[in-house]
C-alpha positions in Angstrom: -4.3 6.6 -0.7 -0.8 7.9 0.6 0.7 11.1 -0.5 4.7 11.8 -0.3 6.7 14.9 -0.8 10.5 14.8 -1.7 12.5 18.2 -1.7 16.0 16.6 -1.7 16.5 16.5 -5.6 16.8 19.5 -8.2 12.9 19.5 -8.5 10.4 18.5 -5.8 8.6 15.1 -6.5 5.0 14.5 -5.3 4.0 10.7 -5.2 0.4 9.6 -5.1 -0.2 5.8 -4.1 -3.5 4.5 -4.5 -4.6 0.9 -3.2 -7.9 -0.9 -4.2 -9.6 -4.2 -4.5 -12.6 -5.6 -6.1 -14.4 -8.6 -6.1 -15.8 -10.2 -9.3 -18.4 -13.2 -9.1 -16.8 -15.9 -11.3 -17.1 -19.7 -11.8 -14.6 -22.0 -9.9 -13.9 -24.8 -11.7 -12.1 -26.4 -9.0 -15.2 -26.2 -6.5 -17.9 -26.6 -9.2 -19.5 -23.1 -7.7 -20.0 -19.7 -8.0 -17.2 -17.6 -6.1 -15.9 -14.2 -5.6 -12.5 -13.5 -7.1 -10.6 -10.7 -5.3 -8.3 -8.6 -7.4 -6.0 -6.2 -6.0 -4.7 -3.0 -7.8 -1.7 -0.6 -6.8 -1.1 2.5 -8.7 1.8 5.2 -8.1 1.9 8.5 -9.9 4.9 10.8 -9.8 4.4 14.6 -10.4 7.5 16.7 -10.8 7.6 20.6 -9.9 7.7 23.2 -10.1 5.0 22.8 -13.3 3.9 19.7 -11.8 3.9 17.4 -14.8 3.6 13.6 -14.8 7.1 12.3 -14.2 6.2 8.6 -14.0 3.9 6.1 -13.1 3.6 2.2 -12.0 0.4 0.2 -12.2 0.1 -3.7 -10.8 -2.8 -6.0 -10.1 -2.5 -9.4 -8.4 -5.1 -12.0 -7.7 -6.0 -12.6 -4.1 -8.0 -15.8 -4.5 -11.4 -17.4 -4.3 -13.9 -16.8 -1.7 -17.3 -17.0 -0.7 -19.8 -14.9 -2.3 -21.4 -12.9 0.3 
């Protein structure tokens, strides 16, 4: 998690960025074995002051690939 405060515009902006990943057990048909599929997620939320209302957000995911179940 990272926090950023921008004060240069007409209103201050507070951005919070979250990064996470999760491993999900799945069947990999290429190797014919149970493996872990990693999915990464990034989210950014922007709040605008002085009332600190939600001003924008982004959410993205990508697949990191298969790996051994451990």
